[in-house]
N, C-alpha and C positions, 0 to 999 in steps of 0.2 A: 546510405539513407539520408536524403536531403531534408533541409528545413522547410518543408512544404506543409503548412497547416492543414491542407486537405488530406495529407497522408498521416501526419503525426498527431494522432488524436486519441491515444490510449487513455490518458487521464480524463479527458472531457467525455469520452464515450462511456467510461466506467461511471462517472458522476451522473450522467443522464440516466443510465440504467438503474443505478441505486436509487436515485430520486424517484423514478417511476415506481419502483418496487415499494418504497416506503409509503406511497399514497394508498396502498392496499391495507396498511396497518391502521389500527384505531387512532382516532384523534388523541385519546388519552395517552397512548404510547408516545406519540410524537411530542405532545406537550410536556410530558414528564422529562424527556431527555433534552428538549429545548431549554427548559428551566434549569436543568443541571448545567448545561453549557453556559448559559448566561451568568449563573452564579459563580462559575469557575473562572470567568475572565477577570484578570487583575487590573488594578487602576492604570497600569501602563499600557493596557490593551493586549498584553500577551497572556499566555496560559502556562501554568506550572505543572510539573510532574508531582510526585508525592512528597518531594523534599525541595526546599529552596524556592527561588523566584522564577520569573518568567523564563522560558527556555524555548529556543527555536524548534526543537524536535517536537515537543508537546504542543506548541502553538500550531505547528503545521497540521498535526492530527486534529486538533480542536477546530481549526478552520475548515478542514475537509468535512467534518461532521456538520459544522454550521452551514456549509454550502448545501448540504442535503436538507437541513431542517429550518434554517434561518437565512435564506438567501437575500431577503429584503430587510433585515433588521439593521436600520441605519446606525444605531448606537454601537452595536457589536462591531460592525465593519469600520466605522470611524476610528474606534479604539484600535482595531487591528492595523489599520493604515498608519496610525500614530506609532504603534510598536514597530512596524516595518521600517518606518523612517529612522527609527533609533538604532537600527542594526548596522553598525559601521565596521565591525570587525571583519577581517578577511576570513573566509572559510578555511577550516583546518583539514577537512577530509570530505569524502564523497557524500556522506550523509548531510553534512552542513551545507554543501553545495546545493543539494536537492531542496533542503528545507528553505534556504534563503531564496532560491528562485521561485519556489511555490508561494511562499508567504508574500513576497513583494509583488508578484504578478496578481495573485488572487485578491489580496487586500486592496490594492489600488483600483482594480476593476470594480469590485463590489462597493467600495466606498465612493465611487464616482470621481476619484481624483486622477484617474488615468493610470495606465500600466507603469509600474516602477521598474525600470531596467538598470537601476543603479548597480554598478559593480558587475554587470553581466560578463564582460570580457574577462575580468579577473577571476570570476568563478569558473568560467569555461577553461581558463588556463590551468586551474587546479585539476579539473577533470582530465584535460589532455595529458598532464604530467602523471596522472594516476594509471595510465595505460601501461600494461605489463608486456614483456617480450612475447608471451604466448597469445596475445591478442585480446585477453580479458582486461578488466579494470580492477584495481585494488582500492581499498578504503583510503589509503594514504599513498602519495607518490613514493615509489620504491618498494611497496608492499606486494604481497602475494595476491594475484587476481582471484576473485570469487564470482560465482554466478550472480549473487545478490548485488554486488557493487557494479558489475557489468550492466545489469538491468537498470540500476540507478543512473549510470552514465547515459544510457539511452533516453531515460526520462528527462535528464538535464538538457539533452539536446532538443527534446520535444518542447520543453518549457522555454528555452531560449531561442527557439526557431532557428537553430543552427545545425550545421552538418554533424552527424554522428561519425566521428573519425574512425576509420577502420571497421566499419559495420560488418563487412564480410569476414574479417578476422575474428571479430567478436562472436559471430555465429559459429564459426569453426571451434572457437573456445567452448561455447556452450555445448556443442555436440560432443566435445571431448570429455565432458563431465557427466554424460549419460551412463547409467549403471546397468548391470545385467538384469536388475529387478524392474527396469522400466522407469525408475525415477532418476533424479539428478542429484549429484553431490555438490556441495557449495564450492569445494576446493579439492586439490589433489590429496588433502589429508582426510578425505571423507571415508576412507576405508572400503571403497567399492560399493557402498550401500547408499541408496537414495534417501532423501529426506523431503518432507512435505514442502517447506518454504522455498528451498532452491528449485524444486520441481515446478512449483507455481511460477517462480520468477523466470525460469528457463522457457516455459511455454509462452509466457507473456512477451518476453523479448523476441522469441522467434516469430510470434505473430506481429509484433510491432515492427520488426525488420522486414516484413513482407515475405518471409520464407514460407513456401507452400508446405503445409503440414501433411506428411505422409500418413495415410490412414492407420497403418500399423504402429507408427510412432505414437500417435494420439491414443490409440487403443491401449498400448502398453502403459503409457503415462496415466491414463484413466484407471486402469487396473491397479497400478501402484498406489495412486491417491486413495482409491476406494479401500485399499487394504489398511490404510492408516486410520480409518474410522473405528472408534472404540465403542463398546456396548453402551457407554453413557450417551453416545450420539455425536460427541465432538471428535475432532481429529487430533492425533498426536503429532508432535514434531518429527518423530522418527520411530522406528520399530521399538527401540529400547526406552522411549520416554515413559515416565511413571504414570502420567495421566494426560488426557486431552486438554487442549487449551484453546482460547478463543482466537488468537492470532493464526494458528495453524488451521483452525476451522474456517476462518475467513479466507485465507489464501487458497485453501483447497477448493472452497466453493466458487471463488472467482475463476480459478483455473479450469475447473470442471465445466462451469457455465460457458467459459470462453471457447471451449472445444465442443460444446453441445452435448456434454456428458454428465450434467448435474444429476440426471436420473440414475446414475450409477451408485449414488450415495443413498443412504436411508434418510429421507428428508424429514420425516416427522420426528425421529429421535434427535436429529440435528437441531431442529427448531426448539425442542424442549431443552436441549443443552444450552443453547444461546439464551433463551428466556430465563433459565435458572441462574444466570450470571448477572441479571439486572439487579441493581440496588433499588431499594424502595423509593428513594428520592431521585432516581435517575442515575445514569451512568452504568457502565458494565465493568465487571471484574475480569481478571485474566483466566482464572480457573476455579475449580471448586474450593481449593484451599486458600484462595486469596481473600484478604480481609476487607479491601476497599476498592472502589472503582477509580479509574483515572481516564483522562480524555483520550489516550491512545486506544485503550481497549473499548472505549465507547464507540469509536469509529468502527472497529472490527465487529462489534455486536450489531450496530445499525446496518452495516453492510451485509453481514450474513443473513439477517432476518429480511432485509430488502430483497435479496436474491431468492430466498425461499418463498417469500410472498409473491414475487413475480412468477416463479415456477408453478405456484399453486393457482395462479390466475386470480388472486384475491381471495 
């Protein structure tokens, strides 16, 4: 898979699709969550989780939401660009590689200061060293490969407009994690049972890599994902999960929409589940038992409802 921006557009395509879906939702909905994001930005321009100061992981999710709701807010993006310039530490793992690439690229572009490619070669070196012998990618160099981190490696290649080293081997690795139930396990330790989030990542990576999706493979994956929907309307992370959560609901909806099978889910209960996790002052919680919203789950809530609004045609 080469670094051709005409081909590597998973993230931008998803953003365009979610932005279009959000336009079907009421102004009051968009305003409430926009205000939540603006209030959550810290003086250094970053965003925090529920504890501590600004963090690249939460800042990445906050900026993905801001890209949907506040693409032209000069103050927010100037602050984000300031935060991006302050990030000098080398990435420690695949997640930090992805977050750094995303923040630096998006913040610079939106703030009008130009794309920030600082440290790109160093970041991609960490990605390359995280490739495992089985063709997948691990969170850390020398670690066990997982479907999720292999997907992140592909996204890092997209963001850096560079080659995705060993793309064919990565696809073979993804196929090796397919389970009899039609889903995908994240690693060899998955016990032979599929899980929602690695299944969504597997389908996205296969699409991103340009692999033709066999109809039967898609059908079985759609059946598996649909089986993860609970009576509450949301999707569970796996068969044994105690309750549905917003992360799994979002990834399932993206995966199903990506293979043209969102209609396999019960959409009205899914929408009710996502709406039920909104906080009164904006933001989304992770699940029914969660006490407070955060910027990560806010992205999942916005994304889920955007896809559902698109499916409903407004």
